N, C-alpha and C positions, 0 to 999 in steps of 0.2 A: 081773630090769631087761629095757630093750627091747636089743636088738644089733641094727643096722642087718647085712645083708646087703653091705656096699660093698667089703670088700677079696674076695669074691668076683666084682663086678661089677668091678674095678678091674683085677681080674688078667687077666680075658676081655680086654681089653680092654689089656695088656701095658704096664702104666701103671703109673709109682713113684706111692706119695704124695707126691711131691712136684711130678709132671706133675698131679696131679688137683686137688692147692691150687694151682697156677699156672689152673688153665683154670676155677677157680671163683671165683680173684682171694681166695684166702683163706690165713695162714700153713699151712705142711707141719707146726707143733704144734696145729693145732687141727682139721685132718685128722687126724690120729694118734689123736686124744681122741674125735674121732666114730668111727675103724672098732674103736676099742678099748674103747669104750661107758664113755668116763670121761665126754664131756661128749653133748650130746644138737644137732643143728643145728633150726634152725627150720621152718617149715613150707617157706616162699623155697626155704631152701636144698635142702631133699628136694627142692622139684619140679624144682629147678636138677639135682642130681646125677639124679633119671630122664631126663631131657632127656640130659644127657650120656653116661650108662648104656643109653638106650635101653629104660626097663623101665616098671613100673610103680608105684606108690606102694607094693599089695602085693607088689608080687615083690620090691622093697627089703627090705621088711620080713617075708618071707618068709612069708606069709600066701597059701596054695592053696585056691582056689575061691571064690566069691561069695556074701559077708556081708552081706543085705540083712536086718534085724529091722525091724518095724515097731517105733514108737513105745510103743506097749500094751502092747507085751511085754517091755520093760525095768523091768526093777524098777527103785523107789524107792531 
């Protein structure tokens, strides 16, 4: 399961889960579920969090470096 680095970025901003939930206009329980890998945000929410945390989606997913793969290199 993919777990986003939400807690790490939230703590860098010195904000609570409640603070982040308010900024995203969602419930604290909903944000808690994302931070703990119980559920997963949609693409729009990921982009909102990247803007809030001043990071890229790769940063949020913990992906290091640049990953570029040509379609013909992917296996079926």
